[in-house]
Residue, then its C-alpha position, 0 to 999 in steps of 0.5 A: m635170729s637175735a632178740l632184736g628185730a631187723n629194724d630195731d636199733p640196738a641203742t633204743a632196745t637198751r633204753t627200753i630195757h633200762t626204762m623197764l628196769t627203772l620202772r620196776s625198782s630203782s635198786p635191787f635193795d628197794l625190796l628189802d628196804r620196803l620189807e624192813q620199813q614194814l616190819n619196823q611199823q609192825r614192831q612198833t605198833a604191836e601189843r607186847v605182852p609179858s612172858a608167862e608160866v602156868h603151873e598146875t598142882p592137884e589143888a591149884y593153878a598158878v600163873v607167873l608173869e614177867l612184869p619188871g618195872v610195872d608199879k604194883g598198883a598198876i596191876e589188876v587181876k580178875a577172875t570168872e568161873r574158869s578164867l583169869l584176866i590180868s591187866a597192868e600198865r608200864r608207865l614212863p618214868r618221871q623225869r625231872a629236868a633241872q630248871p635254869g638257876e636251880a642248883d643241885n647240891g647232891a640232893n639227888g642222892g649223890e654227886p651234884s650235876a654238871p652246871n649245863e646238864t639237864a635231864c633228857g630222854p634216853l639215847l636208846s630205849e627198847f623198853r615198851y610202855g603202855t597198857w596190856s591185858r592177858g587172859f588164861r582159861f583153866p580146864q576146871p573152875i577156880e574159887r575165885e573168893r581165894l585167889q592170891a596174887v603176889y608181886r615180888d622182884g618183877l614176877l607176879t604170881v597168881t594162884a587160883p585154887k581149884a573149885n571142889t566141883a565133886t560133892t556128895v549130896t545125901v537126899n532124904v527119901e520121902g514116903 
């Protein structure tokens, strides 16, 4: 016995199958296209935090973060007894468009610009701008008053000395 019934017309069955396939997907690649769109949306809205390394010595913890293009004044470091919170903002570069009728005679550090050339956004940018924060919790308490933060060549290094929690106390015996 065939898939078609005795009273079924082969042309009608073909149209039905075609309609069913069309309702499911207009193309076999539609699912991949939708998946790509969803991933792009997530990538655009996802918070991007910098890469970090955490080192431990007997005396201190050191946290190193990659912060290329971040202004030193846009970095904030806070500490509690056992944790460190680092926040920063990567701001959009200020672009100065040449005003109509304004001549550039090499004042921008080099050659004069073309007469009709104006500053505009990049053709491609993979840079992420905005604010972020990142926290680190240490197994031992730290001395918040002795924190040191150094920002050089796009790397922020925060050194958090360990607190000396093992102290000896002498108790006077009365009586």
